[in-house]
N, C-alpha and C positions, 0 to 999 in steps of 0.2 A: 504495497501499499504505501510506499517511498511516493509515488508519481501522482496518488493524492492528493500527500501531506503537501506536497512542493504550489499542486497544483490548487489548492485550495487556500495556501500565505498565497500564492501570488494571485488571486483573484482577491482576494479581503483586501492587502497593498493596495491592487489596483482600483478598485472602490471606495478606500478608505473609511472603513471598517475599523473596529478594536476589535477585541477578543470578546470584551464584554459585550458591544454593538450586536454581534453576531449570535451569543447567547439569546437574548436577546429577542432577535430578528425568531431563530431555530425553537425559541421557548425550553431553554437547559438553561443547567446552572454554566457559570465560565470555566468551571474547574471543565466540565464536562467536554465543552469546544476545545478547549486548551490541550485535554485528551486526543479530539480528533486532528488536530494538528501533528504534537507531539507522535503520532504513531500506535498508542495505549490502548487506542478504542475506535471504532469503529462505528460510523451513522446510522441510524435505522434507514430501513428503505426511503421511508416515509422522508426523515430528514438530506439520506441525497436526493429525495427529485426535490424538498425544499430548498437546496444548496445550489440546485444545477436549475433554478426557475429566478432564486434570487440574484444570478453571476447572467441568466442568461446563455449556459451552456447548457452540451447533453452529458449525459449521464456517463456517456463514452467518454466525452474530453477529460472528463475528473475523473476517473479512472484508468486513464490511461490507454483507453482501447484502439482514439484516435487523435491525431492533432489541433483540429480543429473546434 
């Protein structure tokens, strides 16, 4: 999931969100979100979809299956 972590961080910074902002947008705690970025936890399918929609990217992009 290293690609996911990298792309999540890249997109968050591109959009100017803090980790706290992301946690609020996903309706999770900030420590839970931080675990997504450091790779110790994976988001639920529901949160993966929310993240993809938030950043207007595909799930395939977030998961490293495409570069688009």
